[in-house]
N, C-alpha and C positions, 0 to 999 in steps of 0.2 A: 162157777167161774174158775177157769183153769189157772194154775199158778205159773209164773215165768220160768222159762227153761234156764237152768243154771249154766248149761254149756254155752248158751248164746251170750250171757252176761260176761262170762270169762273171756270169750273171744273178743268182744268189744273192748274190754279193758286192756287186752294185749295189743290190739291194733291201733289204738288211739295215739300213741306217741309218734307214729310214722311221719306225719306232716312236719313236725318239729325237727326230726332228724334230717329230712330232705332240705328244709330251709337252712339248717346249719351247714349242711354240706355245700349248698350253693354259696353261702356267705364265705365259707372257707376257700372255696374255689375262686370266688371273686377276689378275695384277699391275696391269694397266690398269684393270680393274673396281674393284679396291681403291683405287687412286689416285683414280679418278673419284668413288667413294663418299666418300672422305675429303674431297675438294674440295667435293662436294655438301653433306656434313654441315657442313663449316666455313662454307660460304656460308650455309646455312640457319641455323646458330647465330648468326652475326654479323648477319644480316639480320632474323631473326625469333625464333629459339629463345631467345636470351639475354634476350628481353623477357617471358619467362614464368617463373613460379616455381610449382611444384606440390608437393603432399603428399597422401599417403593416410592420414596420421595426423589425421583430421578426423571429427567426430561431430556428430550432431544434438543440439541442446540447446533448452530452452524453459522457460517459466514453469510451475511446478507449484504450483497454488493449493490449499492445504490446507483441508479442511473440519474445523474444530475447534470444540468447544462452549465457550461463555464462562460457563456456569453448570453446576452439578451437575444430574444428571437421569438418568432411566431411559428407554432407547430403546424406543419403542412402534411405530415404523414406519420403513422404509428406502425411499427413493424411487428409487434408481438403483443399478446394479451395474457392475462393471468392463466397459469397452467401450461403455457406453451414452452416447449424446449427450444433453447437457442444455443448456437455454437459461438465460441469466442470470435469476435470480429463481425458478427451479424449486425445489420442496421436495426436499431431499436426505435429511434425517434429522428425525424428529419425536420430541421428548421428552415425557414425561408432564408436563402443565402444571397439575395439581391444586394443588400447593403454590404455584406462581407466581400462580395465580388468587386464592388466599386472601390472599396478600401484597398483591396489587393492590387487592383490595376493602378491606383494612385501610388501605392508603395513601389510598384515595379517601375513606374515612370520616374519617380524620385531617385531610385537607385541608378537607373540609366543616366539621368541628368548628372548625378553626382560623379559617376565614373568619367563622363566626358569632361566635367569641370576639373577633376583631379588630373586627368591627362593634360589639361591646359597648364596646370601648375608645373608638371614636369617639363613641358615645352618652354615655360617662362624661365625655368632654371637653365635650360640649354641656351636660350637667348641671352640670359645674363652672363653666362660663361663666355659666349662669343664676344659680348660687349667688353668684358674684362680683358680679353685677349687683344681687342682693338685698342683699348686705352693703354695697355702696356706697350704696344708698338708706338703709339703716339708719344708716350712718355720717353721711350728710348730715343726717338727722333728729336724731341725737344731738348733732351739732355745732351745729345750730340751737337745740336746747333748752338746751345749755350756754351759748351766747352770750346767749340771752334771759335766763336766770337770772343770769348774771354781771352784766348791766346792772341787773337788779332788785336784786341784792345790794348794789350800790353806793349805792342809794337807801334800803336797809334794809327793802325790801318783803318779802324772803324771808330765811330764816335761812342761816347759813353751812353748816349741815348739809345743807340741800336743795341748795345749790350743790355741795357735795362729792359728793352722790349723782349729780348731773348729770355731773360730771367722771368719775366711775366708769363711768357708762353710755357716755360718749364713748370712754374708754379700751378698754372691752370691745368696742365696735363697731369700733374700729381694729384690735384683735387678731383679731377674727373675719374682717375683710376680708383681713388679712395671711395668715391661715391658709387662707382660700379661694383666694387668689391663688397661694400655694405649691402647693396641691393641684391647681389648674388647670395650673400649670407642669409638675408631675410627670406629669400625664396627657397634657399636650400633647407632652412629649418622646417619648412612646411612639408618637405618630402624626404627628409633624411631617414636612412635605414628602412625604407619602405618600398614596396611596389604598389601598383594601383589597387590590387585586391586587398592589401593589408593596410592601406591608408586609413587613418581614423575616420575621415568623413565617409569613405566607402563602407567601412565596418558599421558605422552608425546607421547608414541608409539600409544596409543589409539586415541589421537588427530590426528596423521598422518593417522590412519586408517579411521577416520571419514571424513577427507578431501578427501582421495582417494575414499571412498564410495560415497560421494556426487558428485564428478566428474563423477563417473561411472553412478550414477542415472541420472545426468543432461544431459547425452547423449540422454535421452528421454524427449522431451519438451511437456508438457501437457497444456491443456486449463485451465487457472486460474479460469475462470468464464464461465457460460452458455451464449451463444450469437451467433452472426453470423460473419462469417469470412469476412474480407475485406483487401485490400491492400497487397495481397500475392505477394512477390517478390522473394522468395527462389526457387531454382531449384535443382533437384537431381544432385549430384556430386559437388555441390558448396562447397568451403572451407569457412566456416563462422568464424567470429571472435566474441569475447564476446561483447555484446551490440549492434550488428547489428540487425536492425528491419527486421524480416523475414515475418511477417504478423500481423494482428490485429484481436482481437475479440471484437465485439461491442454488449453489452447487451441492445437490443432495448426496453426491458421492463422497463428500468431505465433511460429513456431520460428525458430531461427537456427543457424549453424554455428560451432563452436569448432574452428578448424584450428590445429594445432601445427606451426609452421615452425621449421627450424633457424635459429639466430641469424645464420648466414652468408647466409640467404636474404632477410633484411629490409633489406638495403642500399638497394634502390631501391623498396621497398614503401611506399605512401602511402595515407592514408584517401581513400576515394572511388573507388579503382581497381576496374574491372570484374572479376568473377570468374566462371568457368564451373565449375559443380558437377555432378558425377554421383554417383549413389547405387548402391551394390552391389546393392540390391534390384531396380533397373530396368536396370542396365547402362549402357553408353555411348549407348544409343538415346535416353535422356532427359537433356537438358542443361538444368539450371536456371540462370536468369539471377540474378546476385547482385553485391554489391559489398562492399568492405572498409569496415566501420563503425569499427573501432578496432584498434589494435595494443596488445598487453598491456604492462603496466608492470613485469612481472617474469617470471622463468621459473617453470615449474611446481614445480621443486624448492625455489625460494626461499619459496614459500607453502605447502609441505607441512607436515604436523604435526611432522615431525622433519627440519628442513633439513639438507642435507649440510654437514659441517664439513670444509672444504678445507685448513685449517691443520694438516695432519698430514704425517708423513714419507712415507706411502705414497700421496701424491696422484697421481692420473692425470687428465689433462685429457680432458674429455668435451664434445662439442659439445652445448650446451643448446638447448632448444626454447622458443619464445615463443608463447603462445596469441594467435591473431588472430581477432577477431569478424567474421563474414561474415553479412550479412543478405540475404534474398531480395528482389528488386525486382519480381517478377511474381507476385502472390498467386494468379492463376488456375492457375499451374502446380502449386501446392500443393493446389488443389482437385481437379485431375485426377490428380495423382500424389502422394498424401499421404505424408508422412514421419513416423516415430515417434521418440520420444526415444531417443537412444543409438545410432541407426543409423550405420553406417560410410559415409563419403563420400570422394570424391576432389575436390580443389580445384586449379584452375589460375588464378593471378592474372596479369592482363594489366598489365605494368609500363610501357606506353607513356606513360600520363598521369602526369607527375611533378609536377603543380601542387598536389596536396593535401598537407596537413601529415602528419608522422609521429605527432604527438600532438594530441589535441583542443585547440582554442584557446578555445572559448567554453563556459561552463557551461549546463546545461539550464535552460530557462525553464518547462517543463511537466513533470508527473510522467511517469516512464518507463512506469508501468503502474498503473492505478487502477480502481476500481469505484464506482458510485453506488447500488448496490443497497440500501445501508443508510441512505441520506440521508433517506428519508421517515419513518423510525421516530420521531425526535424531533418531527417536524412533527405526526404523528398524536397523540403524547403531549400536545403543547401545545394542540391542539384540545380534547382531553378535559379538560385542566386548566381552560381557559377556560369550558367548559360547566359543570363542577362549581362554579366560582366564581360564575357567573351564576345557577345554580339556588339558591345559598345567600345571595344578596344581599338577598332579601326585597323586591324592587322598588326597592332603593337605586340 
């Protein structure tokens, strides 16, 4: 039996510690990497990272313009469906206008009749003025006759009875003039400081015509703004009531972001700071340019239907969230990459600019959102009223 080789044993004893040395080297290398990573992260945070606040609790919001009737009626046609694009002024829903047409014709006839009746009041005043002039002449004649007979009675040329008859005639003429003047005053009060078009009766009839005209026009419901149709519930043949929501128009070019930040994230947040927004639907490849428009004045729980009651024995502190309104600054991005109401977003606010206020400092001087699609309705009604009055003036 051969004895073990002493050279082989010595070699094994020398090479055995090698795995431990390699493991120690890797551990030291990992430690160095972790330290460098920590230093890098710390440097990034203090130089750049701490100047950003982000949240994924953000959603697309916008104006939802309801199409609602202002009169009773039966739907006879529908001009758009969910997802359709409509322009401002396009017909959305048409109601049966038969009843409204009848009421409009009745109001037009009433206005015409009132104009003619008021014209009669002016004619009555002119007649009363002529009657007063006649009565004044009769009074002057009776006064002259009485004066002449009074002088003759002094000389005994006429009897006292004849003088008494002359006095009676003078008294009657004075009474007739007084009655005519009172009648003139009564008629004058009805037309004082007016013309036919501005007479109260004519204005009241014109107001009734305007009301009937608006009811007739409102049988056609138009889109107040340009946008996309959503939530259509109306059907042909449906009897609708004023205020019922038939459909909605959403102007997707005027959406904004409601981002809910933790209250601890608002310390350095200011109005006007730039915001980078990404949408889940497009991913990080599309970055929207935006800015902070306003910071909420209360937490979501404070304005909920049943606010939390913290004055209880089992109170637990929870970090609250404040809604921050973010608006897009580049409308062309919304044209290329449209967003829908309620979509999820990610927002990162750049906190470098600290010059803006935390709360709005000046009130608005213009409406936030408006439409002029209804402005012409009364203009058209006034033109019709002027035409009816002119046609019934008889050349006056």
